[in-house]
C-alpha positions as CSV (number, residue, x, y, z in Angstrom):
1,M,-19.0,26.2,24.3
2,A,-20.9,22.7,25.1
3,N,-20.1,19.4,24.4
4,R,-22.4,18.6,21.1
5,D,-23.0,14.6,20.9
6,T,-23.0,14.6,17.1
7,K,-24.1,11.0,16.6
8,L,-27.4,10.8,13.8
9,I,-29.6,8.4,13.9
10,D,-30.9,7.7,10.3
11,M,-34.5,7.2,10.6
12,T,-38.0,7.2,8.3
13,P,-40.8,9.5,10.1
14,D,-42.8,5.8,11.0
15,G,-39.7,4.6,13.4
16,R,-37.8,2.4,10.9
17,F,-34.1,2.3,10.3
18,I,-32.6,3.2,6.7
19,E,-30.8,0.1,5.3
20,P,-27.9,1.2,3.4
21,P,-28.0,-0.1,0.0
22,K,-26.8,-3.7,-0.3
23,P,-23.9,-4.5,-3.0
24,T,-24.2,-6.0,-6.0
25,L,-22.4,-8.8,-7.6
26,G,-21.2,-7.1,-9.6
27,M,-19.3,-4.7,-7.7
28,I,-18.6,-7.5,-5.3
29,L,-16.4,-8.4,-8.2
30,L,-15.5,-5.5,-9.5
31,R,-14.1,-5.3,-6.0
32,L,-12.7,-8.7,-5.6
33,A,-10.7,-8.0,-8.9
34,A,-9.2,-4.8,-7.8
35,F,-8.1,-6.3,-4.5
36,G,-6.5,-8.7,-6.7
37,V,-4.8,-6.5,-8.9
38,F,-3.3,-4.8,-6.1
39,L,-2.4,-8.0,-4.1
40,A,-0.5,-8.8,-7.3
41,V,1.5,-5.5,-7.6
42,G,2.5,-5.8,-4.4
43,A,4.1,-9.4,-4.9
44,L,5.7,-8.2,-7.2
45,V,7.1,-5.1,-5.9
46,F,7.7,-7.5,-2.9
47,W,9.7,-9.9,-4.8
48,T,11.8,-6.9,-7.0
49,M,13.1,-5.7,-3.8
50,L,13.8,-8.9,-2.9
51,F,16.2,-10.1,-5.3
52,M,17.5,-6.8,-6.1
53,L,18.7,-5.8,-2.7
54,P,21.3,-8.1,-2.6
55,V,22.5,-7.1,-6.3
56,L,22.6,-3.4,-4.7
57,I,24.3,-4.2,-1.7
58,L,27.4,-5.9,-3.3
59,L,27.2,-2.7,-6.1
60,G,27.8,-0.6,-3.0
61,V,30.3,-2.7,-1.4
62,I,32.3,-2.6,-5.0
63,G,31.7,1.1,-5.4
64,Y,33.2,1.8,-2.1
65,F,36.2,0.0,-2.5
66,V,37.1,1.6,-5.9
67,A,36.3,4.8,-4.5
68,R,38.7,3.5,-1.5
69,G,41.7,2.6,-4.5
70,Q,41.2,5.6,-6.4
71,M,41.7,7.5,-3.6
72,R,45.2,6.2,-2.9
73,R,46.0,6.3,-6.2
74,F,45.7,10.1,-6.1
75,R,48.0,10.7,-3.1
């Protein structure tokens, strides 16, 4: 099987290149707003994780010692 070059040059019959449409101001603002929302959600998730992680570690250590104490009492 021959190697096929799949590159495509998008030209008009008179030799000019076809330009992709320029984004409108509304589309640019919409993309910036969406980026801001995603950034805010990411920051909220990060800070929630940052504050919850020590609490969860502490609860895990407490649970370990409680379970260990229960196992000793049943022996």
